[in-house]
N, C-alpha and C positions, 0 to 999 in steps of 0.2 A: 375540863372546863377551859374555855378560851382565855388565854392570858397574854395580853399585849407585851408584857415584859419579856416573855420567852422569845417572842418573835424578834423583838428589838435586840436581845442578847445574841441570838443566832445570826442576825443580819450583821451585827458588829464584828462577830468572829469571822464571818465570810469576808468582810472588807479587810480585816487584818491579814488573813491568809493571802488574799489577792495582792495586797500591798507588798508582802514579803516576797511573793513570786515575781512581781514586776521588778523589785529591787535586785533580786538575784539575777534575773535575765539581763538587767542593765549592767550589772557588774561583770557578767560573763562577756557581754559585747565590748565593754570598755577594756577588759583584759586582752581580748583578741586584737583590738585595734591599737593597743599600747603594749605590745609584746616587748618589754624592756628588760635587758640583761642588767642585773644589779649585783646580787651577791655571788653569782656563779662565774664572774669574770676573772680569768687568769691572766695576769700581766706578763707579757713576754719581754717587752722593752718599752721605751718611751712612747712609741707610736703603735705598737702591735699588741693585741690581746687575743685570747682564745676562749671561746664559749662552746661547750658541748662538742668539742672536736673541730669546730669551724674557726678559722683564723680571720681576724678583722684588722684593718689598718686605718689609723686616724690621719687625716690630711685636710687642711683648709676647711675645718669646721664640720666635717662629716666622716662617717666610716664607710669603708668598702670591704666586701668579702674578698680575701686574697688567696685563700688556700684552705687546706684541711689537714688534720693529723690522721694518718692512716690507721693508727692504733685506737683512736677514740671516736672516729666518725661513725654515726649510726645510720641504719638503713632509711629511716624516716627523719628528715631534717626540716625544721621550721626556722628560717632566717629571722633574726631579731629586727624589730622595727627601729630600735634605738639601743644604745649602750651607755650606761652610766659612766661618765668621766668627770671625776671630782664631784662637784655638786650639780652637774648639768647632764641631762639626757641628750645624747648626740645621735642624730638620725643616721641610719644606714641607707645610702643612696645608690650604691653600685655593686654589681657582681663583676669583679675585675677579670682581666685576661687570664685564662687558664685556671680560674679559681677551683673548679672541681674536675679539671681535666684528668681523664683516666682513673676516676674514682670507681673502684670495683665493688663498693659497698652500697652506694646510694640507690635506693629504689623510688623514693618519693621525696619531693622537695616543695615546700611552700614558701613563696617569696612575698614579703609584705608590700603594702601599697606605698611605703616610703621609697622604695627602689624605682628609679627611672631608667636605668641603663643596665643592660646585660652585655658585657664586652666580648671580645674575640675568644672563641673556643672555651667559653666559661664552663660548658657542660659537654665538651667534646669527648668522645670515646667513653661515655657513660653507658656501658653495654647492658646493664640490668635496670636502668632507669625506666620506669613505666608511667610515672605520673608527675606532672609539673603544674603548679598553680602560679600563674603569672600575675604580677601586680596590676591593679586597675589604672595606675598612673604611668605605666611603662611607656617610653617613647622610642627606644632604640634597641634592636636586637643585632648583635655584632656578627662579624664574619665567623662562620663555622661554629656559632654559639651552641648548637645542638647536633652538630655533625656526628654521625656514627652512633647516635643514641638509638641503637638498633631494636630496643624493646618498647620504645615510645609509640603508643598507638593513637594518642589523641593529645592535642594541645590547643588551647583557646588563646588566640592572640588578641590582646585588648584593643579597643577602638582608638586608644590614645597613641598607638604605635605609628610613627611616621617613616621609619627607615628599617630595612631588613638587609643584612649584609650578604655578601657572596657566600655560597655553600652553607648558609645558615641552618638548613634542615637536610643537607645532603646525607645520603645513606641511612636515613631513618626508614629502614626497610619495612617496618610494621605500621608506620603512620598511615591512617586510612582516609583522612580528610583534612582540609585546611581552609580557613576563611581569612582572606587578606583584608585588613581594615581599610576604610574609605580614605584615610589620609595618606596611604602609601601610593605613590605615583609611578614607581618603577620597581621591578624585580631584577636583581643583578645576576651575574653569571652563576649558573649551577645552584640556584637557591634550593630547588627540590630534586636535584639530580639523584638518580638511583633510589628514589622512594618507590620501591618495586610494588608495593601494595596499596598505594594511594588511589582512591577511586573517584574522589570529587574534590575540586578546587574552586572556591568562590573568589572572584576578583571584582574590585570596585570599578565603576565606570570611568573614574579619573585616571586609571592606569595608562601610562604613555609608552612604556617600553619593557621588553624582556631581554635580559642578557643572554649570551650564548649558552646553550645547553641548560637553560633554566629548568625545563621539565624533562631533561634527558633520562631515558629509561624508566619513565613512569609507566611500566609495562601493563598495569591493570587499570589504568585511568579510563573511566567511563564518561565523565562529564566535566567540563569547565563551565561554571555558571558565571557569565559576564553580565554585570548590571547595566551596561550600556547597550547601544544599538549595534546592528551588524556593521553599519558604516563606521561606527567608532572602533569596533574591533579591527576592521580592515586598516584603520589608520594607525594602529599601534606599531611601533618599531620593534621588530622581532629579530633577535640576534641569531648568529649561525647555529644551526641544529637545535633551535630552542625546544623542539618537540621530537627529537631523535628517539626512535624506538618506542614512541607512544602508539597505541593501537589505532589503526585507521578507522575503526568502528566507533571510536569516541566522538562526542559531539561538543561543540561550543554552543551553549544555550544563551542566547542574547535576549534582550527585552522584547525584540520584535521578530524573533524566529531563531532557528538553529542553523549552524554551519557544520557540516561533517568535517572531522579532522583530516580526512583524506583529501580535502580540497585545500589544505593549508601547506601543501608542499613538504610533507613530512619527509625527513631524511632517513632513508632505509626503514620505511614503515614496518612495524613489528609483524603485522598481518601478512606481509609479503614474504616473510621468511619461512612460511609453512607450506 
């Protein structure tokens, strides 16, 4: 027999379950965006702390990642958004010079959105690093930041990045593609030198110059996608041997057509060696 009360009760139960699920999802999202170190902070001295094998330094109102403990660092690391200092949660803003240099354990690292700067050689010589999640508010990638990260196959550079240092991705020999954000106007010396397996590089139309040997020995390069016109490509200032040992069969794909790499005055074109 039809009973309206049963329908009302069932509907109320469904609403309660849905409310609990939404609350749970909301809490999960909040925890991810507020990854704060509180109870697991080990104090080293007045300005240095260690959390999960990663060392942080306090200075001028924020924390920077400054190093790691070789005995405690784990293969998968999530940098904290903030660290509790007294009664206050202090944001982590920087991955400092040489912070993870020559870390032989690190395979995956997730950097929170609070971080805006990755400094010189921060992940240099990370030879088993395969995956990096960069923060959405990152503005600067320093000199040799990921140089010789030889197992890194993919990296997504956030649209907020405005500067990329010399040798930033040099010798990332397994890197397969790279997209340079629209706010970057120049690539410096040897940015992608010896990225032996990179096949495609996307460049913004506002790029104005390449440093010397910027794409040196990108020996498997197939295509540079340039968002500007062929005339704008020709106007770019290109440093000495910017495309040394790139394949002459590669093409520069512009908004209004293609330019063969062989027309770019390649220094010792790879195809000529066979």
